[in-house]
C-alpha positions in Angstrom: 0.0 0.0 0.0 1.0 3.6 -0.5 2.1 5.8 2.4 -1.2 7.8 1.9 -3.2 4.6 2.1 -1.3 3.5 5.2 -2.0 6.9 6.8 -5.7 6.7 5.9 -6.0 3.2 7.4 -4.2 4.3 10.5 -6.5 7.2 10.9 -9.6 5.0 10.5 -8.2 2.5 13.1 -7.5 5.2 15.6 -10.9 6.8 15.1 -12.7 3.4 15.3 -10.8 2.5 18.6 -11.9 5.8 20.2 -15.5 5.5 19.0 -15.8 1.9 20.0 -14.4 2.7 23.5 -16.8 5.6 24.0 -19.8 3.6 22.7 -19.0 0.6 24.9 -18.7 2.8 28.0 -22.0 4.5 27.2 -23.7 1.2 26.7 -22.2 -0.1 30.0 -23.5 3.0 31.9 -26.9 2.6 30.3 -27.4 -1.1 30.6 -24.9 -2.2 33.3 -24.1 -5.9 33.7 -21.7 -7.8 31.5 -22.3 -7.7 27.8 -20.4 -11.0 27.5 -22.9 -12.7 29.8 -26.0 -11.6 27.9 -28.1 -14.5 26.6 -27.2 -15.4 23.0 -30.7 -14.9 21.6 -31.1 -11.6 23.4 -27.7 -10.5 22.1 -28.7 -11.5 18.6 -32.0 -9.6 18.9 -30.1 -6.5 20.1 -27.7 -6.8 17.1 -30.6 -7.1 14.7 -32.3 -4.0 16.2 -29.0 -2.1 15.8 -28.6 -3.3 12.2 -32.2 -2.1 11.4 -31.4 1.3 13.0 -28.2 1.5 10.9 -30.1 0.9 7.6 -32.8 3.5 8.6 -30.1 6.1 9.4 -28.2 5.4 6.1 -31.3 5.5 4.0 -32.3 8.8 5.6 -28.8 10.2 5.1 -28.9 9.2 1.5 -32.2 10.9 1.0 -30.8 14.1 2.5 -27.7 14.0 0.3 -29.9 13.4 -2.8 -32.2 16.2 -1.8 -29.3 18.6 -1.5 -28.1 17.8 -5.0 -31.4 18.7 -6.6 
């Protein structure tokens, strides 16, 4: 990879680490308990809910970007 690609990847990795740390801590404060002890089906259901939210957010963002281009 080029130095620019390496720098880009490094930036993404650092941002992701900081975002994941903050998100985990917010979730811990909100839900308490140990995430790694949550029932597997409940954890799966939570993940599905998060995935649905993500698609809704992305579709809404796409609509906003398209509307700005008109």
